[in-house]
C-alpha positions in Angstrom: -199.9 -5.5 -153.2 -197.5 -6.6 -150.4 -198.0 -4.3 -147.4 -195.3 -3.2 -145.1 -195.9 -4.7 -141.7 -195.7 -2.3 -138.7 -195.9 -3.2 -135.0 -196.7 -0.5 -132.4 -195.4 -1.5 -128.9 -197.4 -0.1 -126.0 -196.1 -0.3 -122.4 -198.0 0.6 -119.3 -198.8 4.4 -119.1 -198.5 4.6 -122.8 -199.1 8.1 -124.2 -202.5 7.9 -126.0 -201.5 10.3 -128.8 -198.3 8.4 -129.5 -200.2 5.1 -129.7 -202.8 6.4 -132.1 -200.5 8.3 -134.4 -198.7 5.5 -136.4 -201.9 3.7 -137.3 -203.5 6.9 -138.3 -200.7 8.2 -140.5 -199.5 4.9 -142.0 -203.1 3.7 -142.8 -203.6 7.0 -144.6 -200.8 6.1 -147.0 -202.7 4.6 -150.0 -202.3 4.2 -153.7 -204.7 5.4 -156.5 -206.9 2.4 -155.9 -207.2 3.2 -152.2 -205.0 0.2 -151.3 -203.0 0.7 -148.1 -199.2 0.5 -148.2 -198.9 -0.5 -144.5 -200.6 -2.8 -142.1 -200.4 -1.6 -138.5 -201.0 -3.8 -135.4 -200.6 -3.1 -131.7 -198.8 -5.3 -129.2 -197.9 -5.4 -125.5 -195.8 -7.6 -123.3 -197.7 -10.9 -122.9 -200.6 -9.4 -124.9 -201.9 -8.0 -121.6 -204.0 -4.8 -121.3 -202.1 -1.7 -120.4 -203.2 1.6 -119.0 -202.8 4.8 -121.0 -201.9 8.2 -119.7 -205.2 9.5 -121.3 -207.4 7.5 -118.9 -208.3 4.5 -121.0 -207.1 0.9 -121.1 -205.6 -0.6 -124.2 -206.5 -4.2 -125.0 -204.1 -5.5 -127.7 -204.5 -8.3 -130.1 -200.9 -9.4 -129.9 -198.0 -10.0 -127.6 -194.2 -9.5 -128.2 -194.1 -12.3 -130.6 -195.5 -9.8 -133.2 -192.0 -8.2 -133.2 -190.5 -11.3 -134.8 -192.5 -10.9 -138.0 -192.9 -7.2 -138.8 -190.8 -4.9 -141.0 -191.0 -1.9 -138.7 -191.3 -1.6 -134.9 -192.6 1.6 -133.3 -192.2 2.1 -129.5 -194.8 4.5 -128.2 -194.0 7.1 -125.6 -194.5 6.3 -121.9 -195.9 9.1 -119.7 -194.3 8.0 -116.4 -193.0 4.9 -114.7 -189.6 3.2 -114.3 -188.8 3.4 -118.0 -188.6 7.2 -117.9 -187.7 7.8 -114.3 -185.0 5.1 -113.8 -184.3 3.6 -117.2 -185.7 0.3 -116.1 -187.3 -1.8 -118.9 -188.5 -5.4 -118.6 -185.9 -7.8 -119.9 -188.3 -9.5 -122.3 -189.1 -6.1 -123.9 -185.3 -5.4 -124.4 -184.7 -8.8 -125.8 -187.6 -8.6 -128.2 -186.4 -5.2 -129.5 -182.8 -6.4 -129.8 -183.9 -9.4 -131.8 -186.0 -7.3 -134.1 -183.1 -5.0 -134.8 -180.7 -7.8 -135.3 -182.8 -9.4 -138.0 -183.0 -6.1 -139.9 -186.3 -4.6 -138.8 -186.6 -0.8 -138.8 -186.9 0.5 -135.2 -188.6 3.7 -134.3 -189.7 5.5 -131.1 -192.0 8.4 -130.4 -191.5 10.8 -127.6 -190.2 9.1 -124.5 -190.2 5.7 -126.3 -186.5 6.7 -126.9 -185.9 5.7 -123.2 -187.0 2.2 -124.1 -184.8 1.9 -127.1 -181.8 3.3 -125.1 -182.4 0.8 -122.3 -182.2 -2.0 -125.0 -178.9 -0.6 -126.1 -180.2 0.3 -129.6 -179.2 4.0 -129.4 -175.6 3.6 -128.1 -173.3 5.6 -130.3 -176.2 6.9 -132.3 -177.8 10.3 -132.7 -181.3 10.4 -131.2 -184.0 12.7 -129.8 -186.8 12.7 -127.2 -189.1 15.2 -125.6 -187.1 18.3 -124.6 -188.5 18.2 -121.1 -186.8 14.8 -120.4 -183.5 15.6 -122.1 -181.5 16.1 -118.9 -182.7 12.8 -117.4 -182.1 11.0 -120.7 -178.5 12.3 -120.8 -177.9 11.2 -117.3 -179.2 7.7 -117.9 -177.7 7.2 -121.3 -174.5 9.2 -121.8 -173.4 7.0 -124.7 -176.3 8.4 -126.8 -175.7 11.5 -128.9 -178.9 13.3 -127.9 -180.2 16.3 -129.9 -183.2 17.7 -128.0 -183.8 20.6 -130.5 -185.0 18.6 -133.5 -188.4 17.2 -134.3 -187.0 13.8 -135.2 -183.8 12.0 -136.0 -183.4 9.6 -138.9 -180.3 7.5 -138.2 -180.9 4.9 -140.9 -182.5 1.8 -139.4 -183.2 3.5 -136.1 -185.4 6.6 -135.9 -186.6 8.7 -133.0 -189.0 11.6 -132.6 -189.5 14.3 -130.0 -192.7 15.0 -128.0 -196.2 14.1 -129.0 -197.0 16.0 -132.3 -193.6 15.2 -133.7 -194.7 11.6 -134.0 -196.7 12.8 -137.0 -193.7 14.4 -138.5 -191.6 11.2 -138.1 -194.3 8.9 -139.6 -194.8 11.2 -142.6 -191.1 11.3 -143.0 -191.0 7.5 -143.2 -193.9 7.4 -145.7 -192.1 10.0 -147.8 -188.9 8.0 -147.8 -190.7 4.7 -148.5 -193.1 6.0 -151.2 -192.2 9.5 -152.2 -193.6 13.0 -151.4 -196.8 12.6 -153.4 -198.0 9.7 -151.2 -196.8 11.4 -148.0 -198.6 14.7 -148.9 -201.8 12.8 -149.6 -201.5 11.0 -146.3 -201.0 14.4 -144.6 -204.1 15.8 -146.3 -206.1 12.8 -145.1 -204.9 13.5 -141.6 -205.5 17.2 -142.0 -201.9 18.0 -140.9 -199.1 19.8 -142.7 -196.8 17.5 -144.8 -193.8 19.0 -143.0 -193.0 21.5 -140.3 -190.0 23.8 -140.4 -187.6 24.2 -137.5 -187.3 21.9 -134.5 -188.2 21.6 -130.8 -186.4 24.8 -130.2 -189.5 26.6 -131.4 -191.4 25.2 -128.4 -188.8 25.5 -125.6 -189.8 28.3 -123.2 -190.5 30.8 -125.9 -193.7 32.8 -125.8 -195.8 32.9 -129.0 -196.4 36.5 -130.1 -200.0 37.6 -129.3 -200.2 40.4 -131.9 -200.3 39.5 -135.6 -198.1 42.5 -136.5 -195.2 40.9 -134.5 -195.2 37.7 -136.5 -193.1 36.7 -139.5 -195.7 34.3 -140.7 -197.1 36.6 -143.5 -193.5 37.0 -144.8 -193.0 33.3 -144.7 -196.3 32.6 -146.5 -195.3 35.1 -149.2 -191.8 33.6 -149.5 -193.4 30.1 -150.2 -195.2 31.6 -153.2 -192.0 33.2 -154.5 -189.3 30.6 -154.0 -188.1 30.8 -157.6 -187.3 34.5 -157.1 -184.4 36.1 -155.2 -185.5 36.4 -151.6 -183.4 39.0 -150.0 -183.6 39.4 -146.2 -184.3 43.1 -146.6 -187.4 42.4 -148.7 -188.8 39.8 -146.3 -188.2 42.2 -143.4 -190.0 45.0 -145.2 -193.0 42.7 -145.8 -193.1 42.0 -142.1 -192.7 45.7 -141.4 -189.6 45.1 -139.3 -186.0 46.0 -139.3 -183.7 43.3 -140.6 -182.3 42.8 -137.2 -185.7 42.4 -135.5 -187.0 40.2 -138.3 -184.0 37.9 -138.1 -184.4 37.5 -134.3 -188.2 37.0 -134.5 -187.9 34.6 -137.4 -185.5 32.4 -135.4 -187.8 32.6 -132.3 -190.8 31.4 -134.4 -189.2 28.8 -136.6 -186.1 27.7 -134.7 -183.8 28.4 -137.7 -182.4 31.4 -139.6 -184.3 32.9 -142.6 -181.5 31.7 -144.9 -181.7 28.1 -143.7 -185.5 28.1 -143.8 -185.6 29.3 -147.4 -183.0 26.7 -148.4 -185.0 23.9 -146.8 -188.2 25.0 -148.5 -186.5 25.2 -151.9 -185.1 21.7 -151.4 -188.6 20.5 -150.6 -189.9 22.1 -153.8 -187.1 20.6 -155.8 -187.8 17.2 -154.3 -191.5 17.5 -155.4 -190.5 18.6 -158.9 -188.0 15.8 -159.3 -190.7 13.2 -158.2 -193.6 14.5 -160.1 -192.3 16.1 -163.3 -189.9 15.4 -166.2 -188.1 18.7 -165.8 -184.3 18.5 -166.2 -182.1 19.2 -163.2 -181.3 22.7 -164.4 -185.0 23.5 -164.9 -185.8 22.2 -161.5 -183.0 24.3 -160.0 -184.5 27.5 -161.7 -188.1 26.7 -160.6 -187.0 26.1 -157.0 -184.9 29.2 -156.7 -181.4 27.7 -156.8 -180.6 29.1 -160.2 -178.2 26.4 -161.4 -178.0 22.7 -161.4 -174.7 22.9 -159.6 -176.2 24.9 -156.7 -179.1 22.5 -156.5 -176.8 19.5 -156.4 -174.7 21.2 -153.6 -177.7 21.9 -151.4 -179.4 18.5 -151.9 -176.1 16.8 -151.1 -175.7 18.8 -148.0 -179.2 18.3 -146.7 -180.2 14.9 -148.1 -176.9 13.3 -148.9 -177.9 12.5 -152.5 -177.7 14.2 -155.9 -180.9 15.3 -157.7 -180.5 12.5 -160.3 -180.1 9.8 -157.6 -183.0 11.2 -155.7 -185.2 11.1 -158.8 -184.2 7.6 -159.7 -185.0 6.4 -156.2 -188.3 8.1 -155.6 -189.7 8.0 -159.1 -189.2 4.2 -159.0 -190.9 4.1 -155.6 
């Protein structure tokens, strides 16, 4: 089996978590015979050792020449230094990234790695994200980038960016899901003991206290909703299960997930529909009923709005994968 080649670029003061996440997640993506779909290697400028923000030194096996031969390049986050503070990136790094993108390689960044992609000009005119704590500095340095600091990651086709630290897992699983389907991505998530997807965005983590008392959480109502997606899920019913008024439930739901109850339910139903389209032979109308949309027309409308594809086109793509 031909494996997808991935290069992880580490610069000085690399974030240790960011550096370790792509190899961990991509190497967990395997077929029924335990063969890996990806080969992941680490490189640095000149193949030199770099310091990490976690107190250890990374000694790579490759220099920037690795970027000339891989299918995907991942730029790890940088904890501090000129890349984040001043937007200054070594010319050879910018040139290597530009050359990789020009020949058609997929380019990704985790956390503050977006500063490096922006310095190379690869985010101009594109939508992107980075850690919310660095959003103001990023906007000041790169006004031509359409920055969205409230999402966990942004997929802009051949250039993808993720938010802080843990969202690197979300982005890598998203890539695996797009490359090989939900079943492989879900299995990779289980190997890594992480959820296959997380609802909401960075807005859940921006200066918002987490409720200390279980009675104030909407989590039990959300867990119940996941088991009853095929049924009508009225806001009043969910609020009652959380023992809250509709108004309080709606406010707390948004605080805890970053989205409204209606949007959260729609996204979960689309995820269920995707899984059914990939793993069963149910017709589109049947998938719509099982996932709570009721009709094939409603399913097509929501999948088109969220994913940009019809159920039939999605099934053709991912069942083939």
